[in-house]
Each structure stands twice: as C-alpha cells, then as structure tokens.
N, CA, C and O atoms as a GROMACS GRO file, in nm:
protein
  488
    1MET      N    1 -10.308 -17.471  -7.425
    1MET     CA    2 -10.485 -17.523  -7.465
    1MET      C    3 -10.483 -17.628  -7.513
    1MET      O    4 -10.477 -17.630  -7.636
    2SER      N    5 -10.486 -17.690  -7.477
    2SER     CA    6 -10.537 -17.849  -7.597
    2SER      C    7 -10.667 -17.861  -7.570
    2SER      O    8 -10.736 -17.806  -7.483
    3SER      N    9 -10.703 -17.965  -7.679
    3SER     CA   10 -10.802 -18.004  -7.667
    3SER      C   11 -10.839 -18.146  -7.725
    3SER      O   12 -10.779 -18.222  -7.802
    4ASN      N   13 -10.991 -18.157  -7.645
    4ASN     CA   14 -10.986 -18.329  -7.645
    4ASN      C   15 -11.064 -18.405  -7.734
    4ASN      O   16 -11.109 -18.519  -7.731
    5ILE      N   17 -11.073 -18.232  -7.879
    5ILE     CA   18 -11.163 -18.283  -7.996
    5ILE      C   19 -11.120 -18.359  -8.051
    5ILE      O   20 -11.001 -18.351  -8.024
    6ARG      N   21 -11.141 -18.476  -8.150
    6ARG     CA   22 -11.068 -18.549  -8.255
    6ARG      C   23 -11.149 -18.541  -8.384
    6ARG      O   24 -11.272 -18.551  -8.376
    7VAL      N   25 -11.104 -18.529  -8.472
    7VAL     CA   26 -11.199 -18.468  -8.588
    7VAL      C   27 -11.138 -18.565  -8.719
    7VAL      O   28 -11.035 -18.523  -8.772
    8GLN      N   29 -11.188 -18.670  -8.760
    8GLN     CA   30 -11.149 -18.740  -8.954
    8GLN      C   31 -11.142 -18.639  -9.045
    8GLN      O   32 -11.246 -18.600  -9.098
    9ARG      N   33 -11.071 -18.605  -9.064
    9ARG     CA   34 -11.028 -18.514  -9.216
    9ARG      C   35 -10.940 -18.574  -9.307
    9ARG      O   36 -10.846 -18.652  -9.290
   10ILE      N   37 -10.999 -18.509  -9.432
   10ILE     CA   38 -10.910 -18.581  -9.501
   10ILE      C   39 -10.788 -18.453  -9.599
   10ILE      O   40 -10.818 -18.358  -9.670
   11CYS      N   41 -10.661 -18.502  -9.564
   11CYS     CA   42 -10.548 -18.396  -9.644
   11CYS      C   43 -10.593 -18.312  -9.771
   11CYS      O   44 -10.637 -18.375  -9.868
   12GLN      N   45 -10.585 -18.166  -9.775
   12GLN     CA   46 -10.619 -18.138  -9.891
   12GLN      C   47 -10.505 -18.099  -9.950
   12GLN      O   48 -10.517 -18.003 -10.026
   13GLN      N   49 -10.366 -18.161  -9.933
   13GLN     CA   50 -10.315 -18.209 -10.010
   13GLN      C   51 -10.260 -18.350 -10.108
   13GLN      O   52 -10.244 -18.384 -10.226
   14CYS      N   53 -10.242 -18.404  -9.963
   14CYS     CA   54 -10.194 -18.582 -10.015
   14CYS      C   55 -10.324 -18.686 -10.019
   14CYS      O   56 -10.323 -18.796 -10.074
   15GLY      N   57 -10.457 -18.615  -9.936
   15GLY     CA   58 -10.561 -18.701 -10.012
   15GLY      C   59 -10.581 -18.792  -9.894
   15GLY      O   60 -10.699 -18.822  -9.876
   16LYS      N   61 -10.508 -18.837  -9.823
   16LYS     CA   62 -10.497 -18.921  -9.672
   16LYS      C   63 -10.563 -18.874  -9.550
   16LYS      O   64 -10.564 -18.758  -9.510
   17GLU      N   65 -10.617 -18.973  -9.496
   17GLU     CA   66 -10.765 -18.932  -9.431
   17GLU      C   67 -10.596 -18.934  -9.281
   17GLU      O   68 -10.484 -18.984  -9.272
   18PHE      N   69 -10.684 -18.848  -9.200
   18PHE     CA   70 -10.616 -18.851  -9.074
   18PHE      C   71 -10.624 -18.798  -8.923
   18PHE      O   72 -10.514 -18.743  -8.910
   19GLU      N   73 -10.671 -18.787  -8.840
   19GLU     CA   74 -10.738 -18.779  -8.761
   19GLU      C   75 -10.694 -18.640  -8.657
   19GLU      O   76 -10.592 -18.666  -8.593
   20ALA      N   77 -10.747 -18.512  -8.633
   20ALA     CA   78 -10.732 -18.364  -8.635
   20ALA      C   79 -10.781 -18.325  -8.515
   20ALA      O   80 -10.900 -18.332  -8.484
   21ARG      N   81 -10.690 -18.282  -8.442
   21ARG     CA   82 -10.761 -18.232  -8.283
   21ARG      C   83 -10.762 -18.124  -8.287
   21ARG      O   84 -10.708 -18.081  -8.185
   22THR      N   85 -10.815 -17.997  -8.389
   22THR     CA   86 -10.897 -17.889  -8.439
   22THR      C   87 -10.942 -17.912  -8.544
   22THR      O   88 -10.936 -18.009  -8.620
   23THR      N   89 -11.001 -17.793  -8.547
   23THR     CA   90 -11.184 -17.841  -8.654
   23THR      C   91 -11.116 -17.721  -8.739
   23THR      O   92 -11.196 -17.658  -8.808
   24VAL      N   93 -10.993 -17.683  -8.745
   24VAL     CA   94 -10.937 -17.592  -8.888
   24VAL      C   95 -10.799 -17.661  -8.971
   24VAL      O   96 -10.728 -17.640  -9.069
   25THR      N   97 -10.816 -17.747  -8.868
   25THR     CA   98 -10.671 -17.843  -8.975
   25THR      C   99 -10.693 -17.889  -9.058
   25THR      O  100 -10.773 -17.981  -9.074
   26ARG      N  101 -10.594 -17.811  -9.170
   26ARG     CA  102 -10.614 -17.908  -9.348
   26ARG      C  103 -10.478 -17.960  -9.398
   26ARG      O  104 -10.449 -17.942  -9.516
   27THR      N  105 -10.401 -18.017  -9.322
   27THR     CA  106 -10.353 -18.126  -9.362
   27THR      C  107 -10.262 -18.207  -9.242
   27THR      O  108 -10.240 -18.183  -9.123
   28CYS      N  109 -10.227 -18.301  -9.323
   28CYS     CA  110 -10.221 -18.444  -9.205
   28CYS      C  111 -10.070 -18.370  -9.133
   28CYS      O  112 -10.063 -18.368  -9.010
   29SER      N  113  -9.961 -18.314  -9.213
   29SER     CA  114  -9.818 -18.315  -9.099
   29SER      C  115  -9.742 -18.183  -9.169
   29SER      O  116  -9.800 -18.126  -9.262
   30ASP      N  117  -9.643 -18.148  -9.135
   30ASP     CA  118  -9.595 -18.022  -9.160
   30ASP      C  119  -9.534 -18.046  -9.285
   30ASP      O  120  -9.537 -17.932  -9.332
   31THR      N  121  -9.505 -18.083  -9.329
   31THR     CA  122  -9.444 -18.092  -9.508
   31THR      C  123  -9.553 -18.112  -9.566
   31THR      O  124  -9.537 -18.064  -9.679
   32CYS      N  125  -9.650 -18.153  -9.560
   32CYS     CA  126  -9.760 -18.136  -9.643
   32CYS      C  127  -9.830 -17.993  -9.610
   32CYS      O  128  -9.902 -17.943  -9.696
   33ALA      N  129  -9.813 -17.942  -9.514
   33ALA     CA  130  -9.857 -17.786  -9.480
   33ALA      C  131  -9.762 -17.705  -9.588
   33ALA      O  132  -9.826 -17.660  -9.683
   34LYS      N  133  -9.649 -17.685  -9.590
   34LYS     CA  134  -9.544 -17.672  -9.676
   34LYS      C  135  -9.511 -17.662  -9.840
   34LYS      O  136  -9.445 -17.589  -9.913
   35ARG      N  137  -9.605 -17.789  -9.856
   35ARG     CA  138  -9.617 -17.792  -9.988
   35ARG      C  139  -9.775 -17.775 -10.000
   35ARG      O  140  -9.792 -17.752 -10.120
   36LEU      N  141  -9.855 -17.775  -9.960
   36LEU     CA  142  -9.998 -17.644  -9.938
   36LEU      C  143  -9.922 -17.548  -9.989
   36LEU      O  144  -9.891 -17.523 -10.106
   37TYR      N  145  -9.901 -17.508  -9.911
   37TYR     CA  146  -9.845 -17.312  -9.914
   37TYR      C  147  -9.733 -17.307 -10.026
   37TYR      O  148  -9.783 -17.229 -10.107
   38LYS      N  149  -9.646 -17.335 -10.062
   38LYS     CA  150  -9.623 -17.332 -10.184
   38LYS      C  151  -9.719 -17.351 -10.274
   38LYS      O  152  -9.758 -17.269 -10.357
   39ALA      N  153  -9.767 -17.487 -10.253
   39ALA     CA  154  -9.852 -17.460 -10.413
   39ALA      C  155  -9.967 -17.356 -10.433
   39ALA      O  156 -10.036 -17.322 -10.529
   40LYS      N  157  -9.959 -17.321 -10.308
   40LYS     CA  158 -10.058 -17.152 -10.387
   40LYS      C  159 -10.012 -17.051 -10.382
   40LYS      O  160 -10.087 -16.964 -10.426
   41GLN      N  161  -9.876 -17.001 -10.333
   41GLN     CA  162  -9.834 -16.918 -10.393
   41GLN      C  163  -9.796 -16.875 -10.505
   41GLN      O  164  -9.771 -16.763 -10.549
   42LYS      N  165  -9.795 -17.020 -10.562
   42LYS     CA  166  -9.714 -17.111 -10.722
   42LYS      C  167  -9.864 -16.996 -10.780
   42LYS      O  168  -9.869 -16.874 -10.794
   43GLU      N  169  -9.977 -17.110 -10.803
   43GLU     CA  170 -10.121 -17.081 -10.842
   43GLU      C  171 -10.097 -16.832 -10.765
   43GLU      O  172 -10.094 -16.728 -10.830
   44ALA      N  173 -10.091 -16.850 -10.663
   44ALA     CA  174 -10.087 -16.656 -10.741
   44ALA      C  175 -10.022 -16.602 -10.813
   44ALA      O  176 -10.068 -16.498 -10.859
   45LYS      N  177  -9.902 -16.641 -10.852
   45LYS     CA  178  -9.798 -16.607 -10.892
   45LYS      C  179  -9.851 -16.618 -11.046
   45LYS      O  180  -9.854 -16.519 -11.120
   46VAL      N  181  -9.890 -16.744 -11.086
   46VAL     CA  182  -9.947 -16.760 -11.240
   46VAL      C  183 -10.052 -16.681 -11.234
   46VAL      O  184 -10.065 -16.627 -11.344
   47GLU      N  185 -10.154 -16.638 -11.141
   47GLU     CA  186 -10.285 -16.598 -11.192
   47GLU      C  187 -10.218 -16.425 -11.210
   47GLU      O  188 -10.251 -16.361 -11.310
   48ALA      N  189 -10.111 -16.355 -11.091
   48ALA     CA  190 -10.055 -16.242 -11.160
   48ALA      C  191 -10.024 -16.156 -11.267
   48ALA      O  192 -10.033 -16.041 -11.308
   49SER      N  193  -9.965 -16.318 -11.301
   49SER     CA  194  -9.851 -16.323 -11.431
   49SER      C  195  -9.997 -16.321 -11.505
   49SER      O  196 -10.001 -16.211 -11.560
   50ASN      N  197 -10.119 -16.392 -11.532
   50ASN     CA  198 -10.186 -16.371 -11.651
   50ASN      C  199 -10.290 -16.259 -11.638
   50ASN      O  200 -10.372 -16.231 -11.726
   51LYS      N  201 -10.277 -16.202 -11.523
   51LYS     CA  202 -10.392 -16.112 -11.564
   51LYS      C  203 -10.289 -15.959 -11.605
   51LYS      O  204 -10.342 -15.860 -11.656
   52GLU      N  205 -10.155 -15.966 -11.576
   52GLU     CA  206 -10.073 -15.862 -11.628
   52GLU      C  207 -10.045 -15.898 -11.832
   52GLU      O  208 -10.041 -15.815 -11.923
   53THR      N  209 -10.029 -16.067 -11.839
   53THR     CA  210 -10.019 -16.051 -11.957
   53THR      C  211 -10.193 -15.977 -12.061
   53THR      O  212 -10.203 -15.941 -12.178
   54LEU      N  213 -10.306 -15.984 -11.941
   54LEU     CA  214 -10.421 -15.970 -12.060
   54LEU      C  215 -10.395 -15.800 -12.031
   54LEU      O  216 -10.431 -15.717 -12.114
   55GLN      N  217 -10.350 -15.773 -11.944
   55GLN     CA  218 -10.347 -15.530 -11.928
   55GLN      C  219 -10.290 -15.571 -12.092
   55GLN      O  220 -10.375 -15.583 -12.180
   56ILE      N  221 -10.131 -15.593 -12.126
   56ILE     CA  222 -10.104 -15.566 -12.227
   56ILE      C  223 -10.097 -15.630 -12.311
   56ILE      O  224 -10.000 -15.634 -12.386
   57LYS      N  225 -10.206 -15.701 -12.322
   57LYS     CA  226 -10.226 -15.750 -12.491
   57LYS      C  227 -10.321 -15.642 -12.488
   57LYS      O  228 -10.338 -15.591 -12.598
   58ALA      N  229 -10.418 -15.568 -12.349
   58ALA     CA  230 -10.518 -15.485 -12.456
   58ALA      C  231 -10.490 -15.335 -12.429
   58ALA      O  232 -10.590 -15.263 -12.427
   59GLN      N  233 -10.400 -15.293 -12.413
   59GLN     CA  234 -10.330 -15.115 -12.388
   59GLN      C  235 -10.269 -15.125 -12.527
   59GLN      O  236 -10.175 -15.046 -12.525
   60PRO      N  237 -10.276 -15.188 -12.655
   60PRO     CA  238 -10.287 -15.080 -12.798
   60PRO      C  239 -10.433 -15.069 -12.859
   60PRO      O  240 -10.455 -14.977 -12.938
   61VAL      N  241 -10.561 -15.181 -12.820
   61VAL     CA  242 -10.683 -15.155 -12.853
   61VAL      C  243 -10.733 -15.054 -12.782
   61VAL      O  244 -10.851 -15.041 -12.814
   62GLU      N  245 -10.699 -14.969 -12.694
   62GLU     CA  246 -10.733 -14.845 -12.613
   62GLU      C  247 -10.641 -14.766 -12.644
   62GLU      O  248 -10.638 -14.658 -12.584
   63ALA      N  249 -10.545 -14.794 -12.740
   63ALA     CA  250 -10.440 -14.659 -12.779
   63ALA      C  251 -10.532 -14.696 -12.898
   63ALA      O  252 -10.644 -14.647 -12.909
   64VAL      N  253 -10.493 -14.762 -12.965
   64VAL     CA  254 -10.633 -14.695 -13.088
   64VAL      C  255 -10.712 -14.640 -13.085
   64VAL      O  256 -10.726 -14.535 -13.147
   65LYS      N  257 -10.806 -14.702 -12.997
   65LYS     CA  258 -10.912 -14.584 -13.032
   65LYS      C  259 -10.983 -14.437 -12.984
   65LYS      O  260 -11.094 -14.386 -12.999
   66SER      N  261 -10.861 -14.401 -12.920
   66SER     CA  262 -10.881 -14.286 -12.887
   66SER      C  263 -10.812 -14.223 -13.048
   66SER      O  264 -10.843 -14.104 -13.057
   67LYS      N  265 -10.734 -14.266 -13.163
   67LYS     CA  266 -10.764 -14.202 -13.211
   67LYS      C  267 -10.820 -14.137 -13.383
   67LYS      O  268 -10.871 -14.194 -13.480
   68GLU      N  269 -10.798 -14.059 -13.368
   68GLU     CA  270 -10.963 -13.998 -13.526
   68GLU      C  271 -10.861 -14.049 -13.664
   68GLU      O  272 -10.888 -14.050 -13.784
   69TYR      N  273 -10.784 -14.075 -13.618
   69TYR     CA  274 -10.676 -14.086 -13.803
   69TYR      C  275 -10.604 -14.175 -13.734
   69TYR      O  276 -10.521 -14.162 -13.644
   70LEU      N  277 -10.681 -14.342 -13.833
   70LEU     CA  278 -10.540 -14.476 -13.791
   70LEU      C  279 -10.455 -14.489 -13.926
   70LEU      O  280 -10.494 -14.471 -14.042
   71THR      N  281 -10.314 -14.531 -13.873
   71THR     CA  282 -10.255 -14.594 -13.937
   71THR      C  283 -10.323 -14.798 -14.028
   71THR      O  284 -10.444 -14.818 -14.021
   72ILE      N  285 -10.268 -14.868 -14.070
   72ILE     CA  286 -10.327 -14.951 -14.172
   72ILE      C  287 -10.278 -15.076 -14.078
   72ILE      O  288 -10.317 -15.190 -14.105
   73LYS      N  289 -10.180 -15.050 -13.953
   73LYS     CA  290 -10.146 -15.106 -13.857
   73LYS      C  291 -10.240 -15.094 -13.747
   73LYS      O  292 -10.290 -15.198 -13.702
   74ASP      N  293 -10.269 -14.991 -13.702
   74ASP     CA  294 -10.391 -14.946 -13.577
   74ASP      C  295 -10.476 -14.982 -13.653
   74ASP      O  296 -10.392 -15.072 -13.663
   75THR      N  297 -10.565 -15.009 -13.726
   75THR     CA  298 -10.687 -15.050 -13.826
   75THR      C  299 -10.696 -15.169 -13.760
   75THR      O  300 -10.772 -15.196 -13.667
   76ALA      N  301 -10.593 -15.258 -13.826
   76ALA     CA  302 -10.579 -15.412 -13.825
   76ALA      C  303 -10.590 -15.465 -13.640
   76ALA      O  304 -10.671 -15.535 -13.580
   77ILE      N  305 -10.477 -15.397 -13.604
   77ILE     CA  306 -10.493 -15.400 -13.434
   77ILE      C  307 -10.686 -15.396 -13.379
   77ILE      O  308 -10.764 -15.469 -13.316
   78LEU      N  309 -10.690 -15.201 -13.486
   78LEU     CA  310 -10.862 -15.239 -13.433
   78LEU      C  311 -10.991 -15.299 -13.413
   78LEU      O  312 -11.086 -15.277 -13.337
   79LEU      N  313 -10.956 -15.421 -13.550
   79LEU     CA  314 -11.058 -15.474 -13.613
   79LEU      C  315 -11.016 -15.620 -13.656
   79LEU      O  316 -11.073 -15.684 -13.744
   80ASN      N  317 -10.860 -15.684 -13.546
   80ASN     CA  318 -10.862 -15.761 -13.496
   80ASN      C  319 -10.835 -15.888 -13.622
   80ASN      O  320 -10.850 -16.010 -13.619
   81SER      N  321 -10.797 -15.810 -13.708
   81SER     CA  322 -10.735 -15.866 -13.898
   81SER      C  323 -10.605 -15.880 -13.925
   81SER      O  324 -10.520 -15.885 -13.836
   82SER      N  325 -10.584 -15.886 -14.029
   82SER     CA  326 -10.439 -15.899 -14.018
   82SER      C  327 -10.451 -15.739 -14.128
   82SER      O  328 -10.539 -15.697 -14.204
   83ARG      N  329 -10.327 -15.691 -14.091
   83ARG     CA  330 -10.269 -15.599 -14.269
   83ARG      C  331 -10.306 -15.659 -14.361
   83ARG      O  332 -10.363 -15.746 -14.295
   84GLN      N  333 -10.325 -15.691 -14.470
   84GLN     CA  334 -10.302 -15.777 -14.577
   84GLN      C  335 -10.479 -15.752 -14.558
   84GLN      O  336 -10.511 -15.666 -14.640
   85THR      N  337 -10.596 -15.796 -14.481
   85THR     CA  338 -10.710 -15.768 -14.519
   85THR      C  339 -10.727 -15.646 -14.571
   85THR      O  340 -10.771 -15.624 -14.684
   86ILE      N  341 -10.677 -15.531 -14.456
   86ILE     CA  342 -10.735 -15.404 -14.436
   86ILE      C  343 -10.659 -15.368 -14.592
   86ILE      O  344 -10.743 -15.335 -14.675
   87TYR      N  345 -10.532 -15.368 -14.639
   87TYR     CA  346 -10.538 -15.342 -14.783
   87TYR      C  347 -10.584 -15.424 -14.887
   87TYR      O  348 -10.531 -15.415 -14.998
   88ASN      N  349 -10.681 -15.507 -14.866
   88ASN     CA  350 -10.762 -15.574 -14.971
   88ASN      C  351 -10.931 -15.486 -14.962
   88ASN      O  352 -10.980 -15.448 -15.068
   89LEU      N  353 -10.986 -15.468 -14.864
   89LEU     CA  354 -11.066 -15.388 -14.838
   89LEU      C  355 -11.086 -15.208 -14.944
   89LEU      O  356 -11.167 -15.148 -15.016
   90ILE      N  357 -10.912 -15.192 -14.867
   90ILE     CA  358 -10.883 -15.038 -14.936
   90ILE      C  359 -10.887 -15.022 -15.046
   90ILE      O  360 -10.920 -14.917 -15.102
   91GLU      N  361 -10.832 -15.192 -15.132
   91GLU     CA  362 -10.848 -15.151 -15.288
   91GLU      C  363 -10.987 -15.207 -15.357
   91GLU      O  364 -11.029 -15.183 -15.470
   92LYS      N  365 -11.032 -15.272 -15.275
   92LYS     CA  366 -11.189 -15.345 -15.330
   92LYS      C  367 -11.302 -15.199 -15.332
   92LYS      O  368 -11.410 -15.191 -15.390
   93GLY      N  369 -11.232 -15.092 -15.244
   93GLY     CA  370 -11.300 -14.999 -15.201
   93GLY      C  371 -11.439 -15.038 -15.097
   93GLY      O  372 -11.560 -15.022 -15.114
   94THR      N  373 -11.401 -15.064 -15.044
   94THR     CA  374 -11.502 -15.092 -14.924
   94THR      C  375 -11.475 -15.061 -14.777
   94THR      O  376 -11.538 -15.086 -14.674
   95LEU      N  377 -11.321 -14.977 -14.810
   95LEU     CA  378 -11.265 -14.898 -14.720
   95LEU      C  379 -11.188 -14.760 -14.760
   95LEU      O  380 -11.068 -14.749 -14.788
   96ARG      N  381 -11.279 -14.668 -14.756
   96ARG     CA  382 -11.159 -14.571 -14.765
   96ARG      C  383 -11.030 -14.520 -14.661
   96ARG      O  384 -11.038 -14.493 -14.541
   97ALA      N  385 -10.898 -14.515 -14.758
   97ALA     CA  386 -10.784 -14.483 -14.754
   97ALA      C  387 -10.740 -14.366 -14.792
   97ALA      O  388 -10.797 -14.325 -14.893
   98VAL      N  389 -10.624 -14.265 -14.731
   98VAL     CA  390 -10.579 -14.118 -14.772
   98VAL      C  391 -10.428 -14.227 -14.796
   98VAL      O  392 -10.378 -14.315 -14.726
   99LYS      N  393 -10.394 -14.171 -14.926
   99LYS     CA  394 -10.250 -14.190 -14.887
   99LYS      C  395 -10.133 -14.061 -14.872
   99LYS      O  396 -10.113 -13.970 -14.953
  100LEU      N  397 -10.073 -14.085 -14.756
  100LEU     CA  398 -10.011 -13.886 -14.754
  100LEU      C  399  -9.879 -13.975 -14.825
  100LEU      O  400  -9.785 -13.898 -14.844
  101SER      N  401  -9.860 -14.058 -14.850
  101SER     CA  402  -9.698 -14.075 -14.893
  101SER      C  403  -9.633 -14.159 -14.972
  101SER      O  404  -9.721 -14.154 -15.058
  102GLU      N  405  -9.558 -14.229 -15.017
  102GLU     CA  406  -9.516 -14.388 -15.050
  102GLU      C  407  -9.536 -14.491 -14.929
  102GLU      O  408  -9.565 -14.610 -14.940
  103ARG      N  409  -9.520 -14.442 -14.847
  103ARG     CA  410  -9.566 -14.488 -14.697
  103ARG      C  411  -9.601 -14.481 -14.595
  103ARG      O  412  -9.567 -14.556 -14.503
  104LYS      N  413  -9.721 -14.334 -14.585
  104LYS     CA  414  -9.789 -14.317 -14.519
  104LYS      C  415  -9.951 -14.346 -14.556
  104LYS      O  416  -9.996 -14.279 -14.648
  105THR      N  417 -10.052 -14.454 -14.483
  105THR     CA  418 -10.177 -14.448 -14.532
  105THR      C  419 -10.270 -14.464 -14.439
  105THR      O  420 -10.276 -14.560 -14.362
  106LEU      N  421 -10.373 -14.337 -14.442
  106LEU     CA  422 -10.435 -14.284 -14.319
  106LEU      C  423 -10.577 -14.318 -14.301
  106LEU      O  424 -10.648 -14.255 -14.379
  107ILE      N  425 -10.635 -14.392 -14.229
  107ILE     CA  426 -10.747 -14.426 -14.196
  107ILE      C  427 -10.881 -14.344 -14.159
  107ILE      O  428 -10.872 -14.291 -14.049
  108LYS      N  429 -10.988 -14.324 -14.216
  108LYS     CA  430 -11.062 -14.170 -14.064
  108LYS      C  431 -11.134 -14.323 -13.989
  108LYS      O  432 -11.160 -14.438 -14.022
  109ARG      N  433 -11.141 -14.222 -13.854
  109ARG     CA  434 -11.237 -14.342 -13.775
  109ARG      C  435 -11.333 -14.418 -13.808
  109ARG      O  436 -11.364 -14.537 -13.805
  110THR      N  437 -11.394 -14.273 -13.856
  110THR     CA  438 -11.578 -14.254 -13.881
  110THR      C  439 -11.595 -14.307 -14.046
  110THR      O  440 -11.693 -14.272 -14.112
  111ASP      N  441 -11.481 -14.399 -14.105
  111ASP     CA  442 -11.531 -14.415 -14.227
  111ASP      C  443 -11.516 -14.612 -14.201
  111ASP      O  444 -11.571 -14.707 -14.257
  112ILE      N  445 -11.401 -14.600 -14.073
  112ILE     CA  446 -11.380 -14.776 -14.044
  112ILE      C  447 -11.588 -14.776 -13.941
  112ILE      O  448 -11.666 -14.868 -13.962
  113ASP      N  449 -11.621 -14.669 -13.855
  113ASP     CA  450 -11.753 -14.697 -13.829
  113ASP      C  451 -11.881 -14.810 -13.904
  113ASP      O  452 -11.939 -14.914 -13.875
  114THR      N  453 -11.876 -14.656 -14.078
  114THR     CA  454 -11.954 -14.680 -14.145
  114THR      C  455 -11.935 -14.804 -14.212
  114THR      O  456 -12.020 -14.844 -14.291
  115LEU      N  457 -11.809 -14.883 -14.184
  115LEU     CA  458 -11.784 -15.010 -14.214
  115LEU      C  459 -11.960 -15.046 -14.146
  115LEU      O  460 -12.056 -15.092 -14.208
  116PHE      N  461 -11.956 -15.021 -14.058
  116PHE     CA  462 -12.041 -15.161 -13.982
  116PHE      C  463 -12.202 -15.109 -13.988
  116PHE      O  464 -12.306 -15.168 -13.955
  117ASN      N  465 -12.184 -15.003 -14.033
  117ASN     CA  466 -12.311 -14.910 -13.995
  117ASN      C  467 -12.349 -14.883 -14.107
  117ASN      O  468 -12.362 -14.761 -14.092
  118PRO      N  469 -12.398 -14.915 -14.279
  118PRO     CA  470 -12.396 -14.820 -14.386
  118PRO      C  471 -12.487 -14.753 -14.386
  118PRO      O  472 -12.490 -14.694 -14.494
  119SER      N  473 -12.630 -14.705 -14.277
  119SER     CA  474 -12.702 -14.617 -14.274
  119SER      C  475 -12.652 -14.517 -14.250
  119SER      O  476 -12.713 -14.417 -14.285
  120GLN      N  477 -12.541 -14.503 -14.194
  120GLN     CA  478 -12.467 -14.373 -14.158
  120GLN      C  479 -12.374 -14.326 -14.250
  120GLN      O  480 -12.268 -14.285 -14.201
  121THR      N  481 -12.390 -14.320 -14.408
  121THR     CA  482 -12.375 -14.270 -14.513
  121THR      C  483 -12.337 -14.080 -14.505
  121THR      O  484 -12.419 -13.990 -14.520
  122ALA      N  485 -12.193 -14.068 -14.477
  122ALA     CA  486 -12.182 -13.893 -14.464
  122ALA      C  487 -12.109 -13.871 -14.618
  122ALA      O  488 -12.080 -13.757 -14.657
   0.00000   0.00000   0.00000
C-alpha cells in the first residue's frame, strides 16, 4: 500500500530536512532511526539507574525513622548532619543521650523531636 502523500519533515536525530512519505515518519534514514533508538534506550537506562540510586539513598532514612532509640550514626543520618555535630550537641547539653558503654551511646527519638519542638518538654 503506497501513499501519494509527501510531507516535509525535520529529522529528530540529525536535524536535516527531508521529504517523508507518511505522516508518522520521524527520521530521514535507517541510520538515523537506529541512532535515535539507541539514544532512547540509553536515556531509559540512565533514568532507571537514577531512580535506583534515589531509592538506595532513601533506604537508610526510612529504616532510622521507625526506631525508638538511635545511635549517633543513625541520629546523624536522620538529621542530615555529621557525627561530630551530634557529639557537639550532646556535649553542649542540647541533645540528651545515654552512654551505655564505652562504645555505645543511645539517643531517644522523643529527645530529637523535642529539639525541634521546645514547647513539648517532657
């Protein structure tokens, strides 16, 4: 089934003007069509990789949100700050913490919440 329609188009891959025989043609040649296909496939892979990276970055925060008692490292992840900042807050007395042993310090989740809402002192 041939078509008598001739439409002036611009190739989506190379940008050259060409005469298309159908209304849905997007590229001027088979080579440009293959290049456009590969570019779209590459773009889809990059987008999928970016989504996966965002999911992996969000996992630690989600895991920390459900805990009642947090370590220094977990608190730093939750507050998006460094461990040293958390140690400084504890030393100043701004953030209450319990030192269970030489290596283990725990912070109550409610103490972190009251850090941002001082009116809710318990």
